[in-house]
Structure formats: C-alpha cells, structure tokens
C-alpha positions as CSV (number, residue, x, y, z in Angstrom):
1,M,0.0,0.0,0.0
2,I,1.3,3.4,-1.0
3,R,1.8,5.7,2.0
4,T,1.0,9.4,2.2
5,V,3.0,12.2,3.5
6,L,2.2,15.9,4.1
7,V,5.0,18.5,4.0
8,T,4.3,22.0,5.3
9,G,6.2,24.9,4.0
10,A,6.9,23.0,0.9
11,A,7.0,25.7,-1.9
12,Q,10.6,26.3,-1.5
13,G,13.9,25.5,0.3
14,I,14.1,22.6,2.6
15,G,10.4,21.7,2.3
16,R,10.5,21.5,-1.4
17,A,13.7,19.2,-1.3
18,I,12.0,17.0,1.2
19,A,8.8,16.7,-0.9
20,I,10.7,15.7,-4.0
21,R,12.8,13.1,-2.1
22,L,9.8,11.5,-0.4
23,A,7.9,11.4,-3.9
24,K,10.9,9.5,-5.3
25,D,10.8,7.2,-2.4
26,G,7.2,6.2,-3.4
27,F,5.1,8.4,-1.2
28,N,2.0,10.2,-2.4
29,V,2.6,13.7,-1.3
30,A,0.5,16.5,-0.1
31,V,2.2,19.9,0.0
32,N,1.4,23.0,2.0
33,D,2.3,26.6,2.1
34,I,0.8,30.0,2.6
35,E,-1.3,32.2,0.2
36,A,1.7,34.3,-0.8
37,N,3.3,31.2,-2.3
38,S,0.3,29.7,-3.9
39,S,1.3,29.9,-7.5
40,K,4.8,28.3,-6.7
41,L,3.0,25.5,-4.7
42,Q,0.6,24.6,-7.5
43,K,3.5,24.3,-10.0
44,F,5.4,22.2,-7.5
45,Q,2.4,19.8,-7.1
46,Q,2.5,19.3,-10.9
47,E,6.2,18.4,-10.6
48,I,5.6,15.8,-8.1
49,E,2.8,14.3,-10.3
50,Q,5.3,14.1,-13.1
51,I,7.3,11.9,-10.9
52,G,4.5,9.4,-10.9
53,Q,2.9,10.1,-7.5
54,K,-0.3,11.5,-6.5
55,S,-0.2,15.0,-5.1
56,I,-2.5,17.7,-3.7
57,S,-1.6,21.1,-2.6
58,I,-3.2,22.9,0.2
59,I,-3.1,26.6,1.1
60,A,-3.1,26.9,5.0
61,D,-1.6,28.9,7.8
62,V,0.0,26.5,10.3
63,S,-0.5,28.9,13.1
64,I,-4.3,28.8,12.8
65,N,-5.9,25.8,14.6
66,E,-9.0,25.5,12.3
67,S,-6.8,25.7,9.1
68,V,-4.5,22.9,10.4
69,E,-7.3,20.7,11.4
70,K,-9.1,21.0,8.0
71,M,-5.8,20.4,6.2
72,M,-5.1,17.1,7.9
73,Q,-8.6,16.0,7.2
74,E,-8.4,16.9,3.6
75,V,-5.1,15.0,3.2
76,A,-6.6,11.8,4.7
77,Q,-9.8,12.1,2.6
78,K,-8.2,13.0,-0.8
79,L,-5.2,10.6,-0.6
80,G,-6.7,7.9,1.5
81,S,-4.5,8.2,4.6
82,L,-2.0,10.3,6.5
83,D,1.0,8.2,7.4
84,V,3.9,10.7,7.7
85,L,3.8,14.4,8.7
86,V,6.9,16.6,8.1
87,A,6.1,19.8,10.0
88,N,8.7,21.8,8.1
89,A,7.1,25.3,7.9
90,G,9.1,27.9,9.8
91,I,10.2,31.5,9.6
92,G,13.2,33.4,11.1
93,D,14.5,36.9,11.4
94,S,17.9,38.3,12.2
95,K,17.5,40.6,15.1
96,L,19.3,41.2,18.5
97,L,17.0,40.5,21.4
98,L,17.2,44.1,22.5
99,D,15.7,45.0,19.0
100,T,13.1,42.2,19.1
101,T,9.5,43.6,19.7
102,V,6.7,41.6,21.2
103,E,5.1,41.4,17.8
104,D,8.3,40.0,16.4
105,W,8.5,37.4,19.2
106,D,4.9,36.4,18.8
107,R,5.1,36.1,15.0
108,V,8.1,33.6,15.0
109,F,6.5,31.7,18.0
110,A,3.1,31.5,16.2
111,V,4.6,29.7,13.1
112,N,7.7,27.9,14.6
113,M,6.3,26.7,17.7
114,R,2.3,26.8,17.7
115,G,2.4,25.8,14.1
116,V,4.5,22.7,14.9
117,F,2.3,21.9,17.9
118,L,-0.9,22.2,16.0
119,C,0.4,20.0,13.0
120,Y,1.7,17.4,15.5
121,K,-1.6,17.3,17.4
122,E,-4.0,17.1,14.5
123,A,-1.7,14.7,12.6
124,A,-1.6,12.4,15.7
125,K,-5.6,12.6,15.8
126,I,-5.8,11.3,12.3
127,M,-3.0,8.5,12.8
128,I,-4.6,7.3,16.1
129,K,-8.0,7.1,14.4
130,Q,-6.5,5.0,11.5
131,S,-4.9,2.7,14.0
132,T,-2.0,2.0,11.8
133,G,0.7,4.2,13.6
134,G,2.6,6.9,11.8
135,K,5.7,9.0,11.8
136,I,5.7,12.7,12.8
137,I,8.9,14.7,11.8
138,G,9.4,18.2,12.9
139,A,11.7,21.0,11.8
140,C,14.3,21.9,14.4
141,S,17.8,23.4,14.1
142,N,21.3,23.3,15.6
143,A,20.1,26.6,17.1
144,G,17.9,24.5,19.2
145,Y,21.1,23.1,20.8
146,R,23.4,26.2,20.7
147,P,22.1,29.7,19.9
148,T,24.1,32.4,18.1
149,P,23.7,36.3,18.2
150,T,20.8,37.8,16.3
151,I,18.5,34.7,16.2
152,G,17.5,34.6,19.9
153,A,13.7,34.3,19.1
154,Y,14.2,31.8,16.5
155,S,16.5,29.8,18.7
156,A,14.0,29.9,21.5
157,T,11.4,28.3,19.2
158,K,13.7,25.4,18.3
159,W,14.6,24.6,21.9
160,S,10.9,24.5,22.4
161,V,10.3,22.2,19.5
162,R,12.8,19.6,20.9
163,G,10.9,19.6,24.3
164,L,7.6,19.2,22.5
165,T,9.0,16.4,20.3
166,Q,10.2,14.4,23.3
167,A,6.7,14.9,25.2
168,A,4.8,13.8,22.0
169,A,7.0,10.7,21.6
170,I,6.4,9.6,25.0
171,E,2.6,10.1,24.9
172,W,2.1,8.7,21.4
173,A,4.4,5.7,21.6
174,P,1.4,3.5,22.6
175,Y,-0.2,4.1,19.3
176,N,3.0,3.3,17.3
177,I,3.5,6.9,16.4
178,T,7.1,8.0,16.4
179,V,8.2,11.6,16.7
180,N,11.5,13.1,15.8
181,T,13.1,16.2,14.4
182,Y,15.9,17.1,12.1
183,C,18.4,19.8,13.2
184,P,20.3,21.3,10.2
185,G,22.8,24.1,10.6
186,I,23.0,27.0,8.2
187,T,21.7,25.7,5.0
188,M,21.6,27.4,1.5
189,T,18.1,28.7,1.5
190,S,16.5,32.1,1.6
191,L,16.2,31.8,5.4
192,G,19.8,30.7,5.7
193,E,20.9,33.8,3.6
194,T,18.9,36.1,6.1
195,L,20.7,34.6,9.0
196,L,24.1,35.0,7.4
197,E,23.5,38.6,6.6
198,G,22.4,39.3,10.2
199,L,25.5,37.6,11.5
200,A,27.7,39.5,9.0
201,N,26.2,42.7,10.3
202,F,26.7,41.8,13.9
203,H,30.3,40.6,13.5
204,G,31.1,43.6,11.3
205,K,32.0,41.3,8.4
206,T,30.9,40.7,4.8
207,K,28.4,37.8,4.2
208,D,31.0,36.0,2.2
209,D,33.5,36.3,5.3
210,V,30.7,34.7,7.7
211,T,29.9,32.1,5.1
212,E,33.6,31.1,4.8
213,D,33.6,31.1,8.7
214,F,30.8,28.6,8.7
215,V,32.7,26.4,6.2
216,K,35.7,26.4,8.4
217,A,33.5,25.6,11.4
218,T,32.0,22.5,9.7
219,P,34.2,19.5,9.8
220,L,32.9,18.4,6.4
221,G,34.1,21.7,5.0
222,R,30.8,23.0,3.2
223,I,27.6,24.6,4.0
224,G,24.5,22.3,4.1
225,D,22.3,21.9,1.2
226,P,18.4,21.2,1.3
227,D,19.1,17.7,-0.2
228,D,21.2,16.9,2.9
229,V,18.2,17.5,5.1
230,A,16.0,15.6,2.7
231,N,18.2,12.5,2.9
232,L,17.8,12.5,6.7
233,V,14.0,13.0,6.6
234,S,13.8,10.2,4.0
235,F,15.4,7.9,6.6
236,L,13.0,9.1,9.4
237,A,9.9,8.6,7.2
238,S,11.1,5.0,6.3
239,K,10.6,1.7,8.1
240,N,14.3,1.7,8.9
241,S,13.6,4.4,11.7
242,D,10.9,2.4,13.4
243,Y,12.8,2.2,16.7
244,I,13.8,5.8,16.8
245,T,11.6,8.2,18.7
246,G,11.9,11.4,20.7
247,Q,15.2,12.4,18.9
248,S,16.5,15.7,17.5
249,I,19.2,14.7,15.1
250,L,22.0,17.1,14.2
251,L,23.1,16.8,10.5
252,S,26.6,18.0,11.0
253,I,28.3,19.6,14.0
254,Q,29.4,23.1,13.6
255,N,32.0,24.7,15.9
256,I,30.3,28.1,15.8
257,S,32.6,29.5,18.4
258,I,35.1,30.2,15.5
259,L,32.7,33.0,14.6
260,S,33.7,34.8,17.6
261,V,37.4,35.2,16.7
262,K,36.6,38.8,16.0
263,K,34.9,39.8,19.4
264,T,31.8,42.1,19.3
265,W,30.1,43.7,22.2
266,I,27.2,46.2,22.5
267,I,27.1,48.8,25.2
268,V,24.5,51.3,26.1
269,G,25.1,54.7,27.7
270,N,25.4,58.4,27.4
271,I,28.2,60.1,25.5
272,Q,29.8,62.3,28.1
273,S,32.4,64.0,25.9
274,G,33.5,64.3,22.3
275,C,31.8,63.0,19.2
276,C,31.7,59.3,18.5
277,R,31.9,58.2,15.0
278,V,31.6,54.9,13.1
279,G,35.2,53.7,12.5
280,D,36.7,55.3,15.5
281,R,39.4,53.4,17.3
282,C,38.8,53.8,20.9
283,L,40.6,52.9,24.0
284,I,38.5,51.4,27.0
285,M,39.9,52.6,30.3
286,P,41.1,51.6,32.9
287,N,42.3,48.4,31.3
288,R,43.6,50.3,28.1
289,T,41.8,47.9,25.6
290,F,41.6,49.1,22.0
291,V,38.3,48.5,20.3
292,E,36.7,49.7,17.0
293,V,33.2,51.2,16.7
294,T,31.4,49.4,14.1
295,N,27.8,50.7,14.5
296,I,26.0,53.5,16.3
297,Y,22.1,53.3,17.1
298,D,19.8,55.9,18.4
299,E,16.9,53.8,19.6
300,H,16.5,51.4,16.6
301,I,17.9,53.8,13.9
302,E,21.5,53.3,12.8
303,T,23.6,56.6,12.4
304,D,27.3,57.4,11.6
305,S,28.1,59.7,14.5
306,Y,26.7,61.1,17.8
307,D,27.6,64.0,19.8
308,C,28.0,64.7,23.5
309,G,25.0,64.3,25.7
310,K,23.2,61.7,23.7
311,T,22.4,58.3,25.0
312,V,23.1,55.6,22.4
313,R,24.1,52.0,21.7
314,L,27.5,51.3,20.4
315,K,28.6,48.1,18.7
316,L,32.2,47.3,19.3
317,N,34.7,44.9,17.8
318,N,37.8,43.1,19.4
319,V,36.4,43.2,23.0
320,E,35.3,40.8,25.5
321,G,32.2,41.4,27.5
322,Q,34.0,41.0,30.8
323,Q,36.3,44.0,29.8
324,I,33.4,46.5,30.0
325,S,31.6,47.4,33.3
326,T,30.6,50.8,34.6
327,G,33.4,52.2,32.6
328,F,34.1,54.3,29.6
329,I,35.4,54.5,26.0
330,L,38.2,56.8,25.0
331,C,38.3,58.2,21.5
332,N,39.4,61.4,19.9
333,A,37.9,64.3,21.9
334,Q,40.4,67.0,21.1
335,Q,38.4,70.2,20.7
336,N,35.2,68.2,21.0
337,P,32.7,69.2,23.8
338,C,32.1,67.1,26.9
339,R,29.6,67.2,29.8
340,V,31.2,68.3,33.1
341,A,29.6,68.1,36.5
342,I,31.3,69.8,39.4
343,I,30.7,67.5,42.3
344,E,32.8,69.2,45.0
345,H,34.8,72.4,44.7
346,K,35.3,75.3,47.0
347,S,35.3,78.2,44.4
348,I,34.2,78.9,41.0
349,I,35.9,77.3,37.9
350,C,36.6,79.6,34.9
351,P,38.1,78.8,31.4
352,G,41.8,78.4,31.7
353,Y,41.4,76.3,34.9
354,S,43.5,73.2,34.8
355,A,42.9,70.0,36.8
356,L,43.3,66.3,37.0
357,L,40.1,64.8,35.7
358,Y,39.1,61.6,37.4
359,I,36.9,59.2,35.4
360,H,36.5,56.1,37.3
361,E,40.0,54.6,37.8
362,A,41.5,56.6,34.9
363,V,43.1,60.1,35.4
364,A,43.5,62.6,32.6
365,K,45.1,66.1,33.0
366,V,42.9,68.7,31.3
367,Q,42.4,72.4,31.0
368,L,38.9,74.0,30.7
369,K,39.1,75.9,27.4
370,Q,35.5,77.2,27.0
371,L,32.1,76.9,28.7
372,L,29.4,76.4,26.0
373,K,26.3,75.7,27.9
374,L,25.2,75.4,31.5
375,I,22.5,72.9,31.8
376,D,21.5,72.5,35.4
377,R,18.0,73.7,36.4
378,E,19.1,76.7,38.4
379,T,21.3,78.4,35.9
380,T,20.3,80.1,32.6
381,E,22.2,79.2,29.3
382,E,23.4,82.8,28.9
383,H,25.7,82.7,32.0
384,R,28.9,81.0,30.5
385,R,31.7,82.8,32.3
386,F,32.2,80.2,35.2
387,I,30.9,76.9,36.8
388,K,30.6,76.1,40.4
389,Q,29.8,73.3,42.6
390,G,26.5,71.5,41.9
391,Q,26.4,72.8,38.4
392,V,26.7,70.9,35.0
393,A,28.0,72.3,31.7
394,I,28.9,71.4,28.2
395,A,32.5,72.5,27.8
396,R,35.5,72.2,25.7
397,L,38.6,70.6,27.4
398,K,42.2,70.6,26.3
399,L,43.7,67.2,27.2
400,S,47.5,67.6,28.0
401,Q,48.2,64.0,29.1
402,C,45.6,61.8,27.3
403,R,44.7,63.3,23.9
404,Q,41.7,60.7,23.6
405,V,38.6,60.8,25.9
406,V,35.0,59.9,25.4
407,C,33.2,58.6,28.6
408,M,30.2,56.2,28.1
409,E,28.0,56.0,31.3
410,T,24.5,56.6,32.4
411,F,24.1,60.1,33.5
412,K,21.6,59.8,36.4
413,D,22.5,62.5,38.9
414,Y,22.2,65.6,36.7
415,P,19.6,66.8,34.1
C-alpha cells in the first residue's frame, strides 16, 4: 500500500527538497504553504505528479488551529490516509534580542512553535483514528542546541520544538507513532541567507566572510544543502527508523565558536564627551583595551556619529564582555565638547582652569578651554563665564596627558 506524507512549508527551500525526495521514495505527497506562495505551490504539485505520485496542494496557515485541522482531514480524505507528517514550515528573522519587539517574538513563535504543535496534534489525531501508527517529523535546528547572536527568538522556538517532540514521543508511543526532528545548521536557503546577513552585520564582516567562517566551522568543509536534510528525513520517514523516537538529530556539528574570533560587544550609555563616529578606534579605560566602533544606534535607527549628551548604543569589535563594566570608552575628543559636573569644589571654575580629571579609575590632566552651555536647572544658558559646585555644563577641554577621551556611562544624577 502506498503511504501518504504531508509536508508543510513545501513551496521552496528545505520543504521542497523533502517533498521531492519522498515522492521519489514512493510516497503520495500533499504539499502545503501560505497564500503568498500559492502559484509556486501549484506548479510544484505538478512536478511531483510528473514523478509518478499522487499529489495535492493545500493553502493553509499552520498557526491557525482551524486551518490545520481542516488540512489534515483533507489529506486523509483525498489521498486515502495520513501516514507521515513533516512539520517543516518555519520563519526566522535576524534581530538582536534588544531589538526584538513583542510582535516579532509572537510572530516567530506562532509559526515555529504553535504551528508545529498544531500540526503534531492534528496529525496524531488522524493517525490514532487510522490505528496504523505513523511518523511525525518536525523542523528543528542546531540553534535548538546552541544559539548564536541575532537569532534569539528563532533559537528559543527550536529549543521548544525539541521539548515538544520528546513529550509527544512519550505520549504517542502506545499508538505506534514515532516523533523526531531534524536539526540542520546553516543551509543554503532564503532563510539561511537572511541569517548569514544578520551575523555579518553583527560581526562587522561581509556575508562572504561569515559564510567562509561557517565552512571552516563545519568538519565536512561545506555549507549544508536542502538535499542533505531531505536525505535524513527520507530515513526518518522509512521503516528503517521504526525504533527511533523522541530524537532531535543534528546533521553536522558546527564549531560556531570560530565565528567569535573577532569579538563584538554592544554597550548602552550616554556620551559624556566628544563626538563618537563609526570607524573610531577607541581605548577602553582603565584596562586600556583598544576597540573599534562598528555601529551606532539611536533607539533602533543606525547613524554614523553622535555628539556629547546623547544616549546611544555602540557596537564594538575586538572586545570581551567582561572587559566592560561601568566604565568608559576613550576616543578622539580633542576640541570636542564634553559634559562636566562639578561635584565638590570650594570656588568657581573659569576657562583656563587646569585640573586632574578623574573618570572612574582613569586620570587625565585637562584644561577648561570654553564653557558652551550650562545645563543645570538653576542656571540660565546665557551665563557662561564660570561654573561652580552643583552645576553641570557642556564645555571644551584641552587634554594635555591623554589626547583621547570619551566617557560612556548613564548620566543619572544631573539633568
């Protein structure tokens, strides 16, 4: 008897490769995707029929319960049974967690987690009713074992799929239903391209450089192909995998730590002096670590530079996270304004005054050259001749011992 498989997200990429492979294995194949891919899906259905197998195409959103229930019933009715489910549909975006909105989070979980749950559940109902067992196969990822920057939400969904798969495998084993997942690494698909671009931006590299890093990180020396995944799914859908259940199978190990050779870190704070620009080579004090500013963000908008007094996020290269605490970054501040707060001083301070400037553990000898703006609540902006204890000003300083100073820290105690 010819068995039937349903592959979700089958119009392109890994889903397409899986459906083709299973058709060649002798399955009748139902293919699913969303409305936006309907024309591609219909053409693909015809390709499967040309292989010699029966096929139907079903437009459905896997995140909607009613649509999934109807889809499973349609497969069983039109093709005679539902013997194998491949819950392949998934989405991903490349965003840092700090940039991920609630809407972003809910969208990826709706497809990657709720969609897999609904497909598992409704397929199992059909298989239990048929009393012939079945195989349920889900899409996971090596990100479900080890996350990388920029895919935090995506990674969280894949860890969840692993847990769901193990729970389903235990509950449905009495019905002779096995439940497993396939876990590819970066694969040459449109989603893979998106993830590579995001990692390239994060590490301050080109996409080609990051791709080469992944090649080096993979013992087999190449990026995965959709056919590689289809080969594993072919095995999991076959009788040869009857004693395998609850497993999330990695296709190839990837030593992704190699991607961190060029260290990147993001800090949030207030630029207390100078003007910070993309490309600046800065010095973190007091540990005197040189870093490079690769990106500057105002809220979620990227910009090329930012002036004194602004709170921004900076992305830095060549730095370890533990090297930054409540510290500061030093960059070219010669003739640039800085924010000065007089915490304790017995007399007024006028232009020409020289002092040792203490910034946390670092010390720089400076001379006050010009008062540009007094910014505390009690002083008008027009009064720029001197500054005294309790006041805050934007000023120009001449640095005689350290010609590079920009302090990044939250400015809490003054307006």
